[in-house]
C-alpha positions in Angstrom: 36.1 -20.6 -23.9 35.1 -20.7 -20.3 37.8 -21.1 -17.7 37.6 -24.3 -15.5 38.0 -23.3 -11.9 38.8 -26.9 -11.0 42.1 -28.7 -11.3 42.2 -32.0 -13.0 42.9 -33.6 -9.6 39.8 -31.9 -8.1 37.7 -33.1 -11.0 39.3 -36.7 -10.6 38.6 -36.4 -6.8 34.9 -35.6 -7.5 34.4 -38.4 -9.8 36.1 -40.8 -7.3 33.7 -39.7 -4.6 30.7 -40.1 -7.0 31.9 -43.7 -7.9 32.5 -44.6 -4.1 28.8 -44.1 -3.6 28.4 -47.2 -5.8 30.8 -49.4 -3.5 28.6 -51.3 -1.3 29.3 -52.7 2.0 30.1 -56.2 1.1 28.1 -57.9 4.0 25.2 -55.2 3.7 24.5 -54.6 0.0 21.9 -51.9 0.5 24.3 -49.4 1.8 27.6 -47.9 0.5 30.7 -47.7 2.4 30.5 -43.9 2.2 26.9 -44.0 3.8 28.5 -46.3 6.6 31.1 -43.7 7.3 34.1 -46.0 6.5 35.6 -43.8 3.8 37.8 -41.5 5.8 39.9 -39.6 3.2 40.5 -39.6 -0.5 43.1 -37.8 -2.6 44.3 -37.9 -6.1 47.9 -36.9 -7.2 49.6 -37.7 -10.7 47.6 -40.9 -11.7 47.2 -42.4 -8.0 44.0 -42.3 -6.1 44.7 -42.9 -2.5 41.7 -43.9 -0.1 41.8 -44.3 3.8 39.2 -46.6 4.9 38.0 -47.1 8.6 37.1 -50.7 9.1 34.0 -51.2 11.4 36.0 -54.0 13.3 39.9 -54.6 13.4 39.4 -58.2 12.3 36.8 -57.7 9.7 37.2 -60.6 7.3 35.8 -58.4 4.2 38.8 -56.1 4.2 40.4 -57.5 1.1 36.8 -57.6 -0.7 36.6 -53.9 0.1 39.9 -53.1 -1.1 39.2 -54.9 -4.4 35.9 -53.3 -4.9 37.2 -49.9 -4.3 40.2 -50.2 -6.7 38.1 -51.7 -9.5 35.7 -49.0 -9.1 38.2 -46.0 -9.1 40.4 -47.2 -12.0 37.3 -46.2 -14.0 38.1 -42.5 -13.5 40.0 -41.1 -16.6 43.7 -40.5 -15.6 43.6 -42.8 -12.5 46.0 -45.7 -13.1 46.7 -46.8 -9.6 44.6 -47.1 -6.5 46.0 -47.2 -3.0 43.7 -48.3 -0.5 44.8 -48.2 3.2 43.1 -49.3 6.4 43.5 -46.9 9.3 42.4 -47.2 12.7 43.0 -43.6 13.9 40.4 -42.2 14.2 38.3 -45.3 15.0 35.2 -45.8 13.2 32.0 -45.4 15.4 28.5 -46.4 14.7 27.5 -42.6 14.9 29.2 -42.2 11.4 26.3 -43.9 9.6 24.5 -41.6 7.8 20.9 -40.7 8.8 19.4 -41.8 5.7 21.5 -45.0 5.6 19.9 -45.9 9.0 16.6 -46.1 7.1 18.1 -48.3 4.4 19.3 -50.6 7.3 15.8 -51.0 8.7 14.3 -51.7 5.2 16.9 -54.5 4.9 15.9 -56.0 8.1 18.7 -54.9 10.3 18.2 -52.5 13.2 20.7 -49.7 13.2 22.7 -49.1 16.3 21.7 -46.1 18.5 23.0 -42.7 18.1 25.4 -41.3 20.8 25.7 -44.4 22.5 28.2 -44.5 25.4 29.7 -47.2 27.6 27.1 -48.3 30.1 24.1 -47.1 28.3 21.4 -49.7 27.8 21.4 -51.0 24.2 17.6 -50.8 23.5 16.7 -52.2 20.1 13.6 -51.6 18.1 12.4 -54.3 15.8 13.1 -53.2 12.2 10.0 -55.0 10.9 7.3 -53.6 13.3 9.1 -50.9 15.3 8.2 -52.8 18.7 10.7 -52.1 21.6 9.6 -55.7 22.8 12.8 -57.3 21.7 15.3 -59.8 23.2 18.8 -60.4 22.4 19.3 -64.1 21.2 23.0 -64.1 20.5 25.5 -61.4 20.8 27.6 -62.9 18.0 25.8 -62.8 14.7 26.9 -63.5 11.2 29.5 -60.8 11.3 31.3 -59.2 14.1 29.6 -56.1 13.8 25.9 -57.7 14.2 23.9 -59.5 16.7 20.7 -61.6 16.5 17.7 -60.5 18.2 14.1 -61.7 18.6 11.0 -59.6 18.4 8.3 -60.8 20.9 5.7 -58.7 19.2 5.8 -59.8 15.5 7.9 -63.2 16.4 10.6 -62.3 13.6 14.2 -62.7 14.4 16.4 -60.1 13.1 20.0 -58.6 13.1 21.2 -55.6 14.9 24.3 -53.5 14.1 26.3 -53.3 17.4 26.8 -49.7 18.8 30.5 -48.9 18.4 31.7 -45.6 20.2 
């Protein structure tokens, strides 16, 4: 019989990470919370999975939905009886945490991703997710969620959302 080099907890953690890929951002269902860079830490001890989540905004109204979705997914792991989800604000989430491949998923969903390496004072230049035109204008800083704004493309004439850059 081959010796398994991984402990039970390491196998459970690996299973949890795999399942967390299926937990979607409640407001953007094409992207997982891992792809958004919101899952900060995960550990398993005894029969408890502990997850630290970095919210994109302090007052995000979807926090309880995220907590519920994470817990429902992780109790599927054999041996996990409890899931402790905590929202942490240090380190703060930044839009640079979004995975490169997830930025393409956002575009395909009609949401312009935030610029990489954005710093205060930088111009927020947004290309249209539909036609890639730079000829866009901000229509409303406050979109359907605190983390998004509404813009308009002057080239293809489509309105669209853009994730705000957070540094």
